C-alpha positions, 0 to 999 in steps of 0.5 A, a space after each residue: 500500500 503506497 503513501 497515497 493509498 494509506 492516506 486515502 484509507 486513513 481518511 476514509 476510515 476516520 470519516 466513517 468513525 466521525 459520523 458513527 454515533 455509537 462510537 461517539 457515545 463510547 468516546 464521550 463516556 470514556 472521556 467523562 470517566 477519565 475526567 472524573 478519575 484523574 483528580 482522584 489519582 492526582 490526590 495520591 501525589 498531593 504531598 510530593 515529598 511523601 510520594 517520593 519517599 514511598 517510591 524510594 522505599 519501594 525501590 530499595 525493598 526491590 533492590 534488597 531482595 533482588 537476588 531472592 526475586 531472581 531465584 524465585 523467577 528462575 524456579 517458576 520459569 524452569 518449572 514451566 519448561 523455560 531455561 534461564 541463562 545467567 550472564 555477568 553483563 550485557 556482552 556475556 548475555 549477547 554471546 549467549 544469545 548468539 550461541 543459541 542462534 548458532 545452535 538453532 542455525 538462525 540466519 545472520 541478519 
């Protein structure tokens, strides 16, 4: 499909949606729900310092237990038939991916 074809297709589809009253009702309904709920969501950040403190605590809890979380992930993933390959860094991970691709005779890109 060429650029002109895509543009004509888009214009046709958008014109059809623009006059679709059921679609308009759905959009207006969802926008009103969004408009009603956003202020409630913003309230949780009314005290920005408290929100930052909570985010920092969540981050540190995650980092403090990362080793346990990764081991649990490996166990659950392996139970479902997957294989986890540990790598020290990005370069080692890339080498592991390349080995897998070679074993599977993947064509080079």
